[in-house]
N, C-alpha and C positions, 0 to 999 in steps of 0.2 A: 413806555411812557410811564412814568411811577401813579400813585394815585393821588396826590398833592397835584403833581400835571394835570392830571381831568378834571380836579377840582377847580382848579384854578383856570381850565379854560371852558368850563363848563360857565363860571361865573361871569368871565367875559363874553361868552357867546349872549346872555342871558341881558346882557345890556345892548351889546353890537353883534348881532346876527352874522354869521358867513355872509361872505357876499351874493354866491348863487340863494339863498335863502331870503335877503333883503330885494332881487331881483326879481324873482317870485312873487313877494308882495308886493312891489311896484306895480307889476305890469295886473294883477289880480285888481289893486285897487282901479288902476287904469280899464279895465273891463276886458283887458287881454287875455282870450284864453291858453289855458296851457297847449302847447304843442302834442300831437299825439302820431308817433313814428307808426307807419302802419308796412310790417314787411310783407311781402307775397309769399304767399305758400308755396313750396317746392320739395320734391322728390328729392333724396338723398344722391340719387344719379344726378340730376341736376345743380347739386350742392358740389359732387365733386368734381365737376365738370367743367364750374365756374374756378372752381379752387384752383384745379390742373390746367386753366388759361394764364391767372395771376400768377404762375411760377410757383404756387405753394406746394412742395414735396408732400404726396401722398402714398402711405403705407397704407394697404390693405392685408388684414389676415394678423396669425401669431408669426413672429420669426422662428426660426429655426434654431432655437436655442435651447441645448438639454438643463439648462438650472432652472426653464420657465415649463417644463413638462409636469410638473406637480397640479400648475393648470387644470389639465386635461383639456383643453379646449379644442 
């Protein structure tokens, strides 16, 4: 994106803000509080177990690659 494009976009957004910003302003005007997302604290082992159950491939440790030996892990 070039600087003139950024300036044009900023000028447009000064008159007509993006939809998410408009919706946030409308919600605040109506007295609807902003939603808060609360994620439960979990241990790394629980996160790995959940990822494995979801089918996400999990690799632990450093691969046996001689080109990575300089990392000295």
